[in-house]
Backbone as a ProteinNet text record, in pm:
[ID]
protein_1_A
[PRIMARY]
MHDVHTLERDYGVAAVGIVSTGFATQAIYQAEALGLANADKHIVLASHPISDATGAELADKADGLYSDLIRQLTTNGPTSVARRRRLRSAVPSAECQAGA
[TERTIARY]
685.5	627.4	722.6	833.8	933.4	919.8	893.9	856.6	742.3	633.3	510.5	532	597.6	617.3	705.7	799.3	892.7	810.7	736.6	650.3	561.5	491.3	389.4	462.4	566.6	636.6	717.4	799	910.6	845.6	735.6	691.8	551	467.9	338.2	246.9	306.2	219.7	148.2	22.8	-49.3	9.2	36.6	90.7	33.8	28.2	-22.3	66.8	95.2	189.7	100.1	133.2	62.3	145.4	68	129	50.6	136.1	79.9	6.1	-107.9	-183	-97.6	3.4	99.3	173	188.7	282.4	186.7	58.4	-24.9	5.1	9.9	31.8	165.7	269.9	398.6	397.8	318.1	311.6	241.8	128.6	60.2	155.6	226.4	329.7	429	481.9	579	520.7	400.3	344.6	335.4	282.5	258.7	408.1	499.8	633.7	685	652.6	697.4	627.3	512.6	434.7	329.8	281.2	191.2	57	-10.2	-150	-256.7	-338.8	-420.9	-351.8	-271.3	-162.2	-248.3	-361.2	-429.7	-485.8	-491.8	-528.5	-407.1	-296	-177.2	-142.7	-228.3	-203	-331	-280.4	-375.4	-336.6	-417.3	-372.8	-386.4	-290.8	-285.2	-288.9	-363.5	-363.5	-228.4	-202.4	-63.8	-74.5	24.5	161.3	155.8	265.7	291.4	414.5	518.8	643.7	646.7	562.7	558.9	441.2	373.8	269.4	333.7	253.1	300.7	246.9	300.9	271.8	123.1	50.5	-88.7	-158.1	-107.1	-166.9	-137.3	-30.8	10.6	-87.9	-91.5	-199.3	-332.6	-377.7	-521.9	-511.9	-400.4	-411.9	-408.9	-318.9	-323.9	-453.5	-523.1	-648.8	-751.4	-741.4	-833.8	-802.6	-700.2	-643.8	-682.1	-693.4	-716.6	-815.1	-953.2	-1051.3	-992.3	-936.7	-890.8	-783.5	-690.4	-579	-637.4	-735.3	-795.4	-869.5	-941.7	-1020.9	-929.7	-820.9	-729.2	-656.8	-628.3	-556.1	-660.1	-783.2	-872	-976.5	-963.1	-1053.1	-956.4	-1046.7	-977.8	-945.4	-1022.7	-1026.1	-985.2	-947.6	-908.9	-1038	-1035.1	-1151.8	-1112.5	-1003.7	-952.7	-983.6	-952.9	-954.6	-874.7	-777.9	-696.6	-782.3	-865.2	-962.3	-1061.5	-1131.5	-1236.9	-1184.4	-1055	-1010.4	-960.8	-974.4	-941.1	-795	-705.5	-562	-499.9	-436.5	-366	-229.8	-139.8	-11.4	5.8	94.4	120	280.5	297.6	443.7	524.8	630.1	692	781.9	795.9	894.7	1040.4	1124.1	1266.8	1323.6	1266.8	1311.8	1283.1	1146.5	1100.1	1195.4	1213.3	1297.4	1435.5	1486.5	1619.3	1626.3	1521.1	1512.2	1484.6	1461.6	1428.6	1312.8
155.7	264.4	312.3	298.8	343.3	252.3	123.1	43.7	89.7	108.9	161.6	286	373.1	515.5	489.7	419.3	383.5	325.3	219.6	166.2	245	331	408.8	532.3	600.1	707.5	671.6	583	533.9	446.3	360.1	262.5	265.5	350.8	379.9	256.7	176.2	52.9	84.6	56.3	63.8	-14.6	27.9	-47.1	-21.7	-129.5	-115.3	-179	-124.6	-200	-257.6	-380.9	-447.1	-408.3	-361.1	-318.4	-370.7	-404.4	-456.1	-350	-359.8	-255.7	-181.4	-251.4	-196	-86.5	-78.5	15.7	110.5	100.8	175	324.6	382.4	530	569.9	491.5	524.6	517.3	412.3	381.1	515.3	552.2	689.6	809.2	813.6	927.1	898	795.4	775.1	784.9	754.8	771.5	920.9	992.5	1139.5	1196	1168.7	1215.9	1197.6	1105	1052.8	1125.8	1189.8	1258.7	1180.3	1059.5	973.6	1044.2	1075.5	1135.1	1027.9	1069.7	982.9	861.8	894.8	795.2	672.4	680.4	556.8	468.5	518.3	432.1	327.6	371.6	269.6	178.2	163.6	77.8	-23.9	-148.7	-245.9	-302.3	-303.9	-337.7	-495.8	-546.4	-683.9	-689.8	-770.4	-769.8	-797.5	-733.4	-744.2	-847.2	-926.4	-934.8	-1024.6	-1001.6	-1089.5	-1173.2	-1122.7	-1194.4	-1325.6	-1357.6	-1485.1	-1577.4	-1542.8	-1623	-1744.4	-1855	-1981.9	-1963.2	-2048.1	-2049.3	-2049.4	-2127.4	-2142.4	-2012.8	-1939	-1827.9	-1717.4	-1719.2	-1611.9	-1636.1	-1761	-1794.3	-1736.3	-1751.2	-1704.2	-1559.8	-1483.1	-1337.2	-1293.4	-1356.4	-1323.2	-1329.4	-1459.1	-1462.5	-1364	-1301.9	-1220.1	-1079.7	-1052.6	-932.7	-918.3	-1017.2	-1027.8	-921.9	-936.3	-837.3	-693.9	-647.9	-521.2	-471.3	-584.3	-554.1	-515.8	-608.5	-595.3	-457.5	-423.7	-291.5	-180	-179.7	-74.4	-62.5	-167.3	-148.8	-120	-126.3	-106.8	-1.8	88.2	195.3	326.8	438	566	620.8	570.8	627.5	521.6	561.2	460.1	403	261.5	184.1	96.4	81.8	-29.5	5.1	-79.7	-62.1	69.6	94.4	201	346.4	339.3	455.1	462.9	343.3	345.6	370.3	343	377.8	530.7	595.1	747.7	756.6	675.9	693.4	826.8	877.2	1005.5	1019.2	1087	1088.6	1142.6	1101.9	1151.2	1184	1215.8	1241.6	1108.5	1125.1	1006.4	957.8	811.4	763	803.3	770	798.4	720.5	598	504.1	554.9	613	657.4	790.2	871.3	993	964.8	851.3	806.6	731.8	698.8	639.5	503	447.3	304	251.8
-172.2	-244	-354.7	-333.5	-436.5	-571.6	-541.3	-682.3	-744.7	-664	-719.2	-788.9	-731.8	-804.9	-930.3	-925	-1036.1	-1154.8	-1119.9	-1227.5	-1297.7	-1211.7	-1266	-1347.1	-1287.3	-1353.9	-1470.5	-1464	-1566.9	-1671.5	-1627.3	-1722.2	-1765.1	-1698.9	-1722.4	-1689.8	-1585.1	-1534.5	-1423.2	-1408.7	-1294.8	-1184.3	-1054.9	-962.2	-830.1	-740.3	-606.2	-506.5	-396.4	-299.2	-190.3	-150.3	-53.3	85.9	181.9	298.2	414.9	527.4	648.1	719.8	774.2	844.8	955.5	1016.8	1106	1034.4	912.9	842.4	748.3	764	673	670.8	787.8	793.5	733.5	758.2	695.3	544.6	497.4	355	281.9	344.7	285.7	285	406.6	407.5	294.4	273.2	173.9	33.1	12.1	-124.8	-142.3	-57.5	-71.1	-87	-8.6	-24.2	-163.1	-227.6	-354.5	-465.7	-426.4	-517.9	-585.6	-535.4	-596.6	-569.6	-688.5	-674.6	-600	-527.2	-446.3	-387	-283	-230.8	-183.5	-141.3	-80.7	-199	-312.9	-430	-460.4	-417.5	-437.9	-333.1	-253.1	-136.4	-102	-84.4	-41.7	84.6	199.8	326.9	355.9	406.2	453.2	606.1	662.4	815.5	872.9	981.9	1052.4	1160.1	1186.2	1124.3	1009.5	925.1	810.1	843.4	899.4	902.9	980.1	1069.9	1126	1075.9	974.1	925.5	862.2	866.6	796.2	652.2	568.7	425.7	408.3	479.1	458.1	501.1	605.4	650.2	552.7	486.1	380.9	267.7	231.1	123.9	137.8	268.5	292.9	289.2	332.9	328.6	183.1	118.5	-41.2	-112.4	-76.6	-128.6	-98.4	27.5	77.4	11.7	-40.3	-95.1	-250.9	-310.1	-455.5	-516.8	-458.2	-502.3	-502.3	-367	-356.9	-460.8	-479.9	-596.5	-714	-766.8	-898.6	-899.5	-785.7	-788.6	-795.2	-720.7	-713.2	-857.3	-918.4	-1049.8	-1171.3	-1145.1	-1267.3	-1244.6	-1151	-1112.6	-1112.9	-1140.1	-1111.5	-974.7	-873.5	-756.3	-644.5	-527.7	-424.6	-376.7	-376.4	-339	-223.1	-179.6	-85	58.2	149.2	294.8	326.2	246.9	291.1	284.4	191.9	182.8	271.8	304.5	398.4	530.9	570.9	690.6	691.8	583.6	572.7	629.2	572.7	631.2	559.6	643	599.5	657	604.1	646.2	783.9	860.8	999.4	1007.9	1130	1157.6	1126.8	1029.6	998.8	1103.6	1106.2	1210.4	1172.9	1271.2	1250	1134.8	1136.4	1017.5	877.2	873.3	752.8	707.4	802.6	780.7	734.4	780.7	769.2	624.5	561.1	428.1	434	551.9	556.5	470.8
[MASK]
++++++++++++++++++++++++++++++++++++++++++++++++++++++++++++++++++++++++++++++++++++++++++++++++++++

């Protein structure tokens, strides 16, 4: 979320973070803490888990995210799964509070 914030604030480049559904709430919290307006507009959710996926599985996940990525980058409001799930910030984890 820091990269998304920096790209938008410092360079005026529309940016979206791809976040695993397992970390969606923390991503919303982080985006809000950074001051990103409409935090869920800056997030596209990928199904969890990601770290143990094969190359082919990652390619399938990426293909499935393409339309959400384009929509998020080219519209004024949140349109992704993040919005449909009505994600909102929650109590941050210890890792998030420690700056992880």
